[in-house]
Backbone atoms as SQL, in Angstrom:
CREATE TABLE atoms (id INTEGER PRIMARY KEY, chain TEXT, resi INTEGER, resn TEXT, atom TEXT, x REAL, y REAL, z REAL);
INSERT INTO atoms VALUES
  (1, 'A', 1, 'MET', 'N', -12.285, 6.870, 9.614),
  (2, 'A', 1, 'MET', 'CA', -11.383, 7.685, 9.377),
  (3, 'A', 1, 'MET', 'C', -10.847, 7.224, 8.061),
  (4, 'A', 2, 'MET', 'N', -10.460, 8.272, 7.294),
  (5, 'A', 2, 'MET', 'CA', -9.750, 8.253, 5.944),
  (6, 'A', 2, 'MET', 'C', -8.283, 8.475, 6.279),
  (7, 'A', 3, 'TYR', 'N', -7.453, 7.947, 5.504),
  (8, 'A', 3, 'TYR', 'CA', -5.937, 8.256, 5.640),
  (9, 'A', 3, 'TYR', 'C', -5.567, 8.902, 4.143),
  (10, 'A', 4, 'LYS', 'N', -5.126, 10.066, 4.196),
  (11, 'A', 4, 'LYS', 'CA', -4.482, 10.692, 2.904),
  (12, 'A', 4, 'LYS', 'C', -3.162, 10.754, 2.859),
  (13, 'A', 5, 'PHE', 'N', -2.630, 9.961, 1.930),
  (14, 'A', 5, 'PHE', 'CA', -1.177, 10.003, 1.668),
  (15, 'A', 5, 'PHE', 'C', -0.675, 10.893, 0.766),
  (16, 'A', 6, 'ARG', 'N', 0.237, 11.712, 1.065),
  (17, 'A', 6, 'ARG', 'CA', 0.773, 12.755, 0.281),
  (18, 'A', 6, 'ARG', 'C', 2.185, 12.518, -0.194),
  (19, 'A', 7, 'SER', 'N', 2.642, 12.877, -1.205),
  (20, 'A', 7, 'SER', 'CA', 4.132, 12.883, -1.699),
  (21, 'A', 7, 'SER', 'C', 4.242, 13.926, -3.055),
  (22, 'A', 8, 'ARG', 'N', 5.226, 14.588, -2.976),
  (23, 'A', 8, 'ARG', 'CA', 5.587, 15.663, -3.857),
  (24, 'A', 8, 'ARG', 'C', 5.655, 14.765, -5.338),
  (25, 'A', 9, 'ALA', 'N', 5.883, 13.573, -5.341),
  (26, 'A', 9, 'ALA', 'CA', 6.125, 12.864, -6.761),
  (27, 'A', 9, 'ALA', 'C', 4.970, 12.137, -7.392),
  (28, 'A', 10, 'ASP', 'N', 3.706, 12.467, -6.607),
  (29, 'A', 10, 'ASP', 'CA', 2.600, 11.925, -7.030),
  (30, 'A', 10, 'ASP', 'C', 1.275, 12.712, -6.512),
  (31, 'A', 11, 'SER', 'N', 0.171, 12.186, -7.143),
  (32, 'A', 11, 'SER', 'CA', -1.039, 12.739, -6.611),
  (33, 'A', 11, 'SER', 'C', -1.489, 12.130, -5.201),
  (34, 'A', 12, 'ASP', 'N', -2.207, 12.823, -4.243),
  (35, 'A', 12, 'ASP', 'CA', -2.704, 12.244, -3.125),
  (36, 'A', 12, 'ASP', 'C', -3.260, 11.018, -3.117),
  (37, 'A', 13, 'LEU', 'N', -3.118, 10.114, -2.255),
  (38, 'A', 13, 'LEU', 'CA', -3.946, 8.853, -2.263),
  (39, 'A', 13, 'LEU', 'C', -4.792, 8.746, -1.027),
  (40, 'A', 14, 'PHE', 'N', -6.035, 8.393, -1.273),
  (41, 'A', 14, 'PHE', 'CA', -6.874, 8.275, -0.072),
  (42, 'A', 14, 'PHE', 'C', -7.159, 7.072, 0.108),
  (43, 'A', 15, 'MET', 'N', -7.234, 6.337, 1.362),
  (44, 'A', 15, 'MET', 'CA', -7.635, 5.086, 1.788),
  (45, 'A', 15, 'MET', 'C', -8.572, 4.982, 2.756),
  (46, 'A', 16, 'ASN', 'N', -9.379, 3.973, 2.851),
  (47, 'A', 16, 'ASN', 'CA', -10.358, 3.868, 4.141),
  (48, 'A', 16, 'ASN', 'C', -9.183, 3.503, 5.298),
  (49, 'A', 17, 'GLN', 'N', -9.784, 3.409, 6.418),
  (50, 'A', 17, 'GLN', 'CA', -9.022, 2.974, 7.498),
  (51, 'A', 17, 'GLN', 'C', -8.333, 1.524, 7.549),
  (52, 'A', 18, 'ALA', 'N', -9.216, 0.545, 7.456),
  (53, 'A', 18, 'ALA', 'CA', -8.664, -0.606, 7.472),
  (54, 'A', 18, 'ALA', 'C', -7.891, -1.089, 6.570),
  (55, 'A', 19, 'PRO', 'N', -7.957, -0.812, 5.295),
  (56, 'A', 19, 'PRO', 'CA', -6.847, -1.134, 4.176),
  (57, 'A', 19, 'PRO', 'C', -5.733, -0.429, 4.489),
  (58, 'A', 20, 'ALA', 'N', -5.894, 0.794, 4.947),
  (59, 'A', 20, 'ALA', 'CA', -4.723, 1.621, 5.110),
  (60, 'A', 20, 'ALA', 'C', -3.527, 1.164, 6.258),
  (61, 'A', 21, 'GLU', 'N', -4.583, 1.001, 7.153),
  (62, 'A', 21, 'GLU', 'CA', -3.827, 0.173, 8.469),
  (63, 'A', 21, 'GLU', 'C', -3.112, -1.052, 8.227),
  (64, 'A', 22, 'ARG', 'N', -3.782, -2.052, 7.527),
  (65, 'A', 22, 'ARG', 'CA', -3.334, -3.304, 7.211),
  (66, 'A', 22, 'ARG', 'C', -1.972, -3.060, 6.244),
  (67, 'A', 23, 'ILE', 'N', -1.989, -2.171, 5.357),
  (68, 'A', 23, 'ILE', 'CA', -0.865, -1.954, 4.456),
  (69, 'A', 23, 'ILE', 'C', 0.480, -1.173, 5.521),
  (70, 'A', 24, 'LEU', 'N', -0.069, -0.444, 6.104),
  (71, 'A', 24, 'LEU', 'CA', 0.969, 0.284, 7.236),
  (72, 'A', 24, 'LEU', 'C', 1.661, -0.873, 8.014),
  (73, 'A', 25, 'GLY', 'N', 0.664, -1.735, 8.628),
  (74, 'A', 25, 'GLY', 'CA', 1.455, -2.870, 9.250),
  (75, 'A', 25, 'GLY', 'C', 2.171, -3.828, 8.602),
  (76, 'A', 26, 'ILE', 'N', 1.972, -4.111, 7.516),
  (77, 'A', 26, 'ILE', 'CA', 2.945, -4.963, 6.626),
  (78, 'A', 26, 'ILE', 'C', 4.323, -4.338, 6.464),
  (79, 'A', 27, 'ILE', 'N', 4.149, -2.820, 6.164),
  (80, 'A', 27, 'ILE', 'CA', 5.404, -2.270, 5.959),
  (81, 'A', 27, 'ILE', 'C', 6.286, -1.699, 7.031),
  (82, 'A', 28, 'GLY', 'N', 5.558, -2.122, 8.133),
  (83, 'A', 28, 'GLY', 'CA', 6.460, -2.014, 9.636),
  (84, 'A', 28, 'GLY', 'C', 5.953, -0.643, 10.347),
  (85, 'A', 29, 'LYS', 'N', 5.050, 0.051, 9.640),
  (86, 'A', 29, 'LYS', 'CA', 4.617, 1.214, 10.375),
  (87, 'A', 29, 'LYS', 'C', 3.392, 1.177, 11.379),
  (88, 'A', 30, 'GLN', 'N', 3.498, 1.754, 12.372),
  (89, 'A', 30, 'GLN', 'CA', 2.317, 1.696, 13.480),
  (90, 'A', 30, 'GLN', 'C', 1.389, 2.656, 12.924),
  (91, 'A', 31, 'PRO', 'N', -0.236, 2.285, 12.612),
  (92, 'A', 31, 'PRO', 'CA', -1.081, 2.958, 12.321),
  (93, 'A', 31, 'PRO', 'C', -1.214, 4.166, 13.270),
  (94, 'A', 32, 'ALA', 'N', -1.146, 5.468, 12.766),
  (95, 'A', 32, 'ALA', 'CA', -1.246, 6.591, 13.658),
  (96, 'A', 32, 'ALA', 'C', -1.782, 7.663, 12.823),
  (97, 'A', 33, 'PRO', 'N', -2.466, 8.687, 13.564),
  (98, 'A', 33, 'PRO', 'CA', -3.049, 9.852, 12.520),
  (99, 'A', 33, 'PRO', 'C', -1.844, 10.546, 11.847),
  (100, 'A', 34, 'GLN', 'N', -0.659, 10.504, 12.148),
  (101, 'A', 34, 'GLN', 'CA', 0.442, 11.047, 11.486),
  (102, 'A', 34, 'GLN', 'C', 1.360, 10.072, 11.327),
  (103, 'A', 35, 'GLY', 'N', 2.136, 10.456, 10.153),
  (104, 'A', 35, 'GLY', 'CA', 3.492, 9.645, 9.856),
  (105, 'A', 35, 'GLY', 'C', 4.220, 9.874, 8.775),
  (106, 'A', 36, 'ILE', 'N', 5.312, 9.213, 8.304),
  (107, 'A', 36, 'ILE', 'CA', 6.210, 9.557, 7.283),
  (108, 'A', 36, 'ILE', 'C', 6.746, 8.117, 7.183),
  (109, 'A', 37, 'ILE', 'N', 7.115, 7.921, 5.770),
  (110, 'A', 37, 'ILE', 'CA', 7.953, 7.171, 5.218),
  (111, 'A', 37, 'ILE', 'C', 9.103, 7.738, 4.415),
  (112, 'A', 38, 'GLU', 'N', 10.186, 7.532, 4.991),
  (113, 'A', 38, 'GLU', 'CA', 11.473, 8.158, 4.287),
  (114, 'A', 38, 'GLU', 'C', 11.746, 7.419, 3.004),
  (115, 'A', 39, 'PRO', 'N', 12.433, 8.206, 2.255),
  (116, 'A', 39, 'PRO', 'CA', 12.901, 7.525, 0.932),
  (117, 'A', 39, 'PRO', 'C', 14.026, 6.316, 1.294),
  (118, 'A', 40, 'ALA', 'N', 14.620, 6.380, 2.193),
  (119, 'A', 40, 'ALA', 'CA', 15.643, 5.348, 2.616),
  (120, 'A', 40, 'ALA', 'C', 14.819, 4.041, 3.178),
  (121, 'A', 41, 'ASP', 'N', 13.561, 4.266, 3.440),
  (122, 'A', 41, 'ASP', 'CA', 13.077, 3.188, 3.955),
  (123, 'A', 41, 'ASP', 'C', 12.090, 2.495, 2.969),
  (124, 'A', 42, 'MET', 'N', 12.013, 2.892, 1.905),
  (125, 'A', 42, 'MET', 'CA', 10.933, 2.648, 0.620),
  (126, 'A', 42, 'MET', 'C', 11.421, 1.157, -0.098),
  (127, 'A', 43, 'GLU', 'N', 12.582, 1.083, -0.211),
  (128, 'A', 43, 'GLU', 'CA', 12.972, -0.289, -0.781),
  (129, 'A', 43, 'GLU', 'C', 12.355, -1.479, 0.099),
  (130, 'A', 44, 'ARG', 'N', 12.634, -1.207, 1.341),
  (131, 'A', 44, 'ARG', 'CA', 12.306, -2.293, 2.499),
  (132, 'A', 44, 'ARG', 'C', 10.708, -2.454, 2.441),
  (133, 'A', 45, 'ALA', 'N', 9.924, -1.150, 2.304),
  (134, 'A', 45, 'ALA', 'CA', 8.466, -1.122, 2.353),
  (135, 'A', 45, 'ALA', 'C', 7.969, -1.824, 1.083),
  (136, 'A', 46, 'ILE', 'N', 8.515, -1.615, -0.176),
  (137, 'A', 46, 'ILE', 'CA', 8.111, -1.998, -1.288),
  (138, 'A', 46, 'ILE', 'C', 8.175, -3.625, -1.315),
  (139, 'A', 47, 'ALA', 'N', 9.226, -4.059, -0.881),
  (140, 'A', 47, 'ALA', 'CA', 9.659, -5.519, -1.087),
  (141, 'A', 47, 'ALA', 'C', 8.755, -6.278, -0.054),
  (142, 'A', 48, 'ALA', 'N', 8.299, -5.904, 1.225),
  (143, 'A', 48, 'ALA', 'CA', 7.531, -6.314, 2.217),
  (144, 'A', 48, 'ALA', 'C', 6.179, -6.296, 1.640),
  (145, 'A', 49, 'LEU', 'N', 5.687, -5.518, 0.934),
  (146, 'A', 49, 'LEU', 'CA', 4.249, -5.216, 0.667),
  (147, 'A', 49, 'LEU', 'C', 4.141, -6.208, -0.703),
  (148, 'A', 50, 'GLN', 'N', 5.058, -6.325, -1.443),
  (149, 'A', 50, 'GLN', 'CA', 5.212, -7.235, -2.367),
  (150, 'A', 50, 'GLN', 'C', 5.160, -8.627, -2.159),
  (151, 'A', 51, 'ALA', 'N', 5.725, -8.859, -1.000),
  (152, 'A', 51, 'ALA', 'CA', 5.832, -10.367, -0.592),
  (153, 'A', 51, 'ALA', 'C', 4.543, -10.564, 0.160),
  (154, 'A', 52, 'ALA', 'N', 4.120, -9.735, 0.754),
  (155, 'A', 52, 'ALA', 'CA', 2.601, -9.979, 1.266),
  (156, 'A', 52, 'ALA', 'C', 1.469, -10.258, 0.479),
  (157, 'A', 53, 'VAL', 'N', 1.538, -9.402, -0.755),
  (158, 'A', 53, 'VAL', 'CA', 0.805, -9.783, -1.912),
  (159, 'A', 53, 'VAL', 'C', 0.929, -11.011, -2.292),
  (160, 'A', 54, 'GLU', 'N', 2.147, -11.542, -2.444),
  (161, 'A', 54, 'GLU', 'CA', 2.439, -12.815, -3.142),
  (162, 'A', 54, 'GLU', 'C', 1.858, -13.917, -2.178),
  (163, 'A', 55, 'GLU', 'N', 1.926, -13.793, -0.876),
  (164, 'A', 55, 'GLU', 'CA', 1.573, -14.690, 0.071),
  (165, 'A', 55, 'GLU', 'C', -0.029, -14.650, 0.229),
  (166, 'A', 56, 'ASP', 'N', -0.706, -13.664, 0.130),
  (167, 'A', 56, 'ASP', 'CA', -1.842, -13.561, 0.055),
  (168, 'A', 56, 'ASP', 'C', -2.555, -14.372, -1.205),
  (169, 'A', 57, 'GLU', 'N', -1.809, -14.290, -2.453),
  (170, 'A', 57, 'GLU', 'CA', -2.400, -14.765, -3.554),
  (171, 'A', 57, 'GLU', 'C', -2.106, -16.553, -3.428),
  (172, 'A', 58, 'ARG', 'N', -1.250, -16.681, -2.775),
  (173, 'A', 58, 'ARG', 'CA', -0.746, -18.297, -2.610),
  (174, 'A', 58, 'ARG', 'C', -1.971, -18.762, -1.476),
  (175, 'A', 59, 'SER', 'N', -2.287, -17.996, -0.517),
  (176, 'A', 59, 'SER', 'CA', -3.410, -18.497, 0.478),
  (177, 'A', 59, 'SER', 'C', -4.536, -18.561, -0.291),
  (178, 'A', 60, 'ARG', 'N', -4.839, -17.974, -1.232),
  (179, 'A', 60, 'ARG', 'CA', -6.220, -17.878, -2.170),
  (180, 'A', 60, 'ARG', 'C', -6.031, -18.901, -3.034),
  (181, 'A', 61, 'GLY', 'N', -5.015, -19.665, -3.187),
  (182, 'A', 61, 'GLY', 'CA', -5.000, -20.847, -4.200),
  (183, 'A', 61, 'GLY', 'C', -4.668, -20.155, -5.609),
  (184, 'A', 62, 'GLY', 'N', -4.192, -18.974, -5.576),
  (185, 'A', 62, 'GLY', 'CA', -3.818, -18.485, -7.031),
  (186, 'A', 62, 'GLY', 'C', -5.081, -17.766, -7.795),
  (187, 'A', 63, 'ASP', 'N', -6.313, -17.908, -7.206),
  (188, 'A', 63, 'ASP', 'CA', -7.300, -17.301, -7.917),
  (189, 'A', 63, 'ASP', 'C', -7.057, -15.607, -7.933),
  (190, 'A', 64, 'ALA', 'N', -6.302, -15.139, -6.841),
  (191, 'A', 64, 'ALA', 'CA', -6.397, -13.642, -6.990),
  (192, 'A', 64, 'ALA', 'C', -5.287, -13.206, -7.883),
  (193, 'A', 65, 'ALA', 'N', -4.376, -13.990, -8.546),
  (194, 'A', 65, 'ALA', 'CA', -3.345, -13.592, -9.579),
  (195, 'A', 65, 'ALA', 'C', -4.109, -13.111, -10.896),
  (196, 'A', 66, 'GLN', 'N', -5.316, -13.390, -11.192),
  (197, 'A', 66, 'GLN', 'CA', -5.925, -12.867, -12.164),
  (198, 'A', 66, 'GLN', 'C', -6.102, -11.432, -12.436),
  (199, 'A', 67, 'GLY', 'N', -6.177, -10.583, -11.129),
  (200, 'A', 67, 'GLY', 'CA', -6.080, -9.151, -10.963),
  (201, 'A', 67, 'GLY', 'C', -7.655, -8.838, -11.607),
  (202, 'A', 68, 'GLY', 'N', -7.890, -7.558, -11.963),
  (203, 'A', 68, 'GLY', 'CA', -9.143, -6.926, -12.313),
  (204, 'A', 68, 'GLY', 'C', -9.951, -7.058, -11.409),
  (205, 'A', 69, 'ALA', 'N', -11.426, -6.877, -11.674),
  (206, 'A', 69, 'ALA', 'CA', -12.299, -6.533, -10.561),
  (207, 'A', 69, 'ALA', 'C', -12.810, -7.651, -9.834),
  (208, 'A', 70, 'PRO', 'N', -13.195, -7.702, -8.885),
  (209, 'A', 70, 'PRO', 'CA', -13.632, -9.146, -8.314),
  (210, 'A', 70, 'PRO', 'C', -15.102, -9.264, -8.581),
  (211, 'A', 71, 'ALA', 'N', -15.364, -10.672, -8.740),
  (212, 'A', 71, 'ALA', 'CA', -16.715, -11.147, -9.135),
  (213, 'A', 71, 'ALA', 'C', -17.675, -10.660, -8.009),
  (214, 'A', 72, 'ALA', 'N', -18.937, -10.928, -8.262),
  (215, 'A', 72, 'ALA', 'CA', -19.877, -10.480, -7.210),
  (216, 'A', 72, 'ALA', 'C', -19.677, -11.528, -6.226),
  (217, 'A', 73, 'GLY', 'N', -19.403, -10.952, -4.797),
  (218, 'A', 73, 'GLY', 'CA', -19.352, -12.045, -3.483),
  (219, 'A', 73, 'GLY', 'C', -18.028, -12.102, -3.300),
  (220, 'A', 74, 'GLN', 'N', -16.927, -11.582, -4.127),
  (221, 'A', 74, 'GLN', 'CA', -15.475, -12.038, -3.870),
  (222, 'A', 74, 'GLN', 'C', -15.063, -10.463, -3.242),
  (223, 'A', 75, 'ALA', 'N', -14.082, -10.909, -2.271),
  (224, 'A', 75, 'ALA', 'CA', -13.509, -9.665, -1.453),
  (225, 'A', 75, 'ALA', 'C', -12.601, -9.046, -2.260),
  (226, 'A', 76, 'ILE', 'N', -11.904, -8.018, -1.996),
  (227, 'A', 76, 'ILE', 'CA', -11.074, -7.119, -2.792),
  (228, 'A', 76, 'ILE', 'C', -9.764, -7.733, -2.350),
  (229, 'A', 77, 'THR', 'N', -8.993, -7.986, -3.201),
  (230, 'A', 77, 'THR', 'CA', -7.597, -8.655, -2.792),
  (231, 'A', 77, 'THR', 'C', -6.493, -7.757, -2.202),
  (232, 'A', 78, 'LEU', 'N', -5.359, -8.253, -1.751),
  (233, 'A', 78, 'LEU', 'CA', -4.629, -7.204, -1.283),
  (234, 'A', 78, 'LEU', 'C', -3.897, -6.661, -2.277),
  (235, 'A', 79, 'ARG', 'N', -3.648, -7.439, -3.493),
  (236, 'A', 79, 'ARG', 'CA', -2.931, -6.757, -4.634),
  (237, 'A', 79, 'ARG', 'C', -3.791, -5.786, -5.279),
  (238, 'A', 80, 'GLN', 'N', -5.066, -5.744, -5.101),
  (239, 'A', 80, 'GLN', 'CA', -6.054, -4.556, -5.723),
  (240, 'A', 80, 'GLN', 'C', -5.968, -3.651, -4.865),
  (241, 'A', 81, 'ARG', 'N', -5.825, -3.638, -3.571),
  (242, 'A', 81, 'ARG', 'CA', -5.589, -2.677, -2.554),
  (243, 'A', 81, 'ARG', 'C', -4.336, -1.998, -2.401),
  (244, 'A', 82, 'ALA', 'N', -3.247, -2.914, -2.548),
  (245, 'A', 82, 'ALA', 'CA', -1.766, -2.375, -2.365),
  (246, 'A', 82, 'ALA', 'C', -1.321, -1.597, -3.645),
  (247, 'A', 83, 'TRP', 'N', -1.717, -2.033, -4.742),
  (248, 'A', 83, 'TRP', 'CA', -1.319, -1.428, -6.168),
  (249, 'A', 83, 'TRP', 'C', -1.130, -0.004, -6.023),
  (250, 'A', 84, 'PRO', 'N', -2.162, 1.037, -5.754),
  (251, 'A', 84, 'PRO', 'CA', -1.867, 2.226, -5.716),
  (252, 'A', 84, 'PRO', 'C', -0.780, 2.852, -4.857),
  (253, 'A', 85, 'PHE', 'N', -0.595, 2.124, -3.496),
  (254, 'A', 85, 'PHE', 'CA', 0.275, 2.294, -2.575),
  (255, 'A', 85, 'PHE', 'C', 1.654, 2.239, -3.101),
  (256, 'A', 86, 'LEU', 'N', 1.615, 0.940, -3.917),
  (257, 'A', 86, 'LEU', 'CA', 3.007, 0.521, -4.410),
  (258, 'A', 86, 'LEU', 'C', 3.575, 1.613, -5.294),
  (259, 'A', 87, 'GLN', 'N', 2.609, 2.044, -6.234),
  (260, 'A', 87, 'GLN', 'CA', 2.902, 3.003, -7.075),
  (261, 'A', 87, 'GLN', 'C', 3.294, 4.416, -6.445),
  (262, 'A', 88, 'LEU', 'N', 2.677, 4.676, -5.426),
  (263, 'A', 88, 'LEU', 'CA', 3.069, 6.022, -4.907),
  (264, 'A', 88, 'LEU', 'C', 4.624, 5.791, -4.063),
  (265, 'A', 89, 'LEU', 'N', 4.977, 4.642, -3.506),
  (266, 'A', 89, 'LEU', 'CA', 5.967, 4.599, -3.087),
  (267, 'A', 89, 'LEU', 'C', 7.087, 4.551, -3.952),
  (268, 'A', 90, 'LYS', 'N', 6.972, 3.691, -5.073),
  (269, 'A', 90, 'LYS', 'CA', 7.863, 3.613, -6.347),
  (270, 'A', 90, 'LYS', 'C', 8.224, 4.901, -7.027),
  (271, 'A', 91, 'ARG', 'N', 7.221, 5.807, -7.158),
  (272, 'A', 91, 'ARG', 'CA', 7.541, 7.134, -7.611),
  (273, 'A', 91, 'ARG', 'C', 7.972, 8.288, -6.534),
  (274, 'A', 92, 'SER', 'N', 7.965, 7.952, -5.318),
  (275, 'A', 92, 'SER', 'CA', 8.397, 8.747, -4.276),
  (276, 'A', 92, 'SER', 'C', 9.883, 8.304, -4.183),
  (277, 'A', 93, 'GLN', 'N', 10.178, 7.098, -4.351),
  (278, 'A', 93, 'GLN', 'CA', 11.492, 6.562, -4.076),
  (279, 'A', 93, 'GLN', 'C', 12.194, 6.991, -5.140),
  (280, 'A', 94, 'GLU', 'N', 11.772, 7.080, -6.506),
  (281, 'A', 94, 'GLU', 'CA', 12.562, 7.643, -7.876),
  (282, 'A', 94, 'GLU', 'C', 12.824, 9.101, -7.473),
  (283, 'A', 95, 'ALA', 'N', 11.890, 9.800, -7.010),
  (284, 'A', 95, 'ALA', 'CA', 12.052, 11.402, -6.623),
  (285, 'A', 95, 'ALA', 'C', 12.764, 11.748, -5.447),
  (286, 'A', 96, 'ASP', 'N', 12.979, 10.741, -4.746),
  (287, 'A', 96, 'ASP', 'CA', 13.634, 10.746, -3.401),
  (288, 'A', 96, 'ASP', 'C', 13.034, 11.898, -2.546),
  (289, 'A', 97, 'THR', 'N', 11.736, 11.474, -2.149),
  (290, 'A', 97, 'THR', 'CA', 10.882, 12.354, -1.440),
  (291, 'A', 97, 'THR', 'C', 9.905, 11.538, -0.672),
  (292, 'A', 98, 'PRO', 'N', 9.733, 12.103, 0.656),
  (293, 'A', 98, 'PRO', 'CA', 8.870, 10.948, 1.562),
  (294, 'A', 98, 'PRO', 'C', 7.289, 10.903, 1.298),
  (295, 'A', 99, 'VAL', 'N', 6.866, 9.998, 1.689),
  (296, 'A', 99, 'VAL', 'CA', 5.402, 9.918, 1.806),
  (297, 'A', 99, 'VAL', 'C', 4.981, 10.270, 3.292),
  (298, 'A', 100, 'VAL', 'N', 3.987, 11.384, 3.154),
  (299, 'A', 100, 'VAL', 'CA', 3.722, 11.593, 4.488),
  (300, 'A', 100, 'VAL', 'C', 1.979, 11.362, 4.821),
  (301, 'A', 101, 'TRP', 'N', 1.695, 11.359, 5.950),
  (302, 'A', 101, 'TRP', 'CA', 0.008, 11.407, 6.047),
  (303, 'A', 101, 'TRP', 'C', -0.406, 12.141, 7.238),
  (304, 'A', 102, 'GLY', 'N', -1.439, 12.650, 7.324),
  (305, 'A', 102, 'GLY', 'CA', -1.833, 13.364, 8.712),
  (306, 'A', 102, 'GLY', 'C', -1.178, 14.640, 8.787),
  (307, 'A', 103, 'VAL', 'N', -0.527, 15.318, 7.842),
  (308, 'A', 103, 'VAL', 'CA', 0.182, 16.576, 8.164),
  (309, 'A', 103, 'VAL', 'C', -0.221, 17.546, 7.090);
């Protein structure tokens, strides 16, 4: 299943099921075919996701902090997965518009 996140503030964001559900779990949303993140909830969601990225980098020993493309055989980091979603949340928060999926 693919998730399609939509907001009037930015382009649509498509994510595969596993990374999308991991990010939704981090920000306190239940993975579901449909959902919404209200502008009032975005500051908390952004903070939770940024904290999870920092924790992921600490657990990897700081190697993930370099960013960029992963070397052959390396997993894609949470920072790389979360960056487009964070941008969508930030732009939506600035525009005071929700992020929705499945509608």
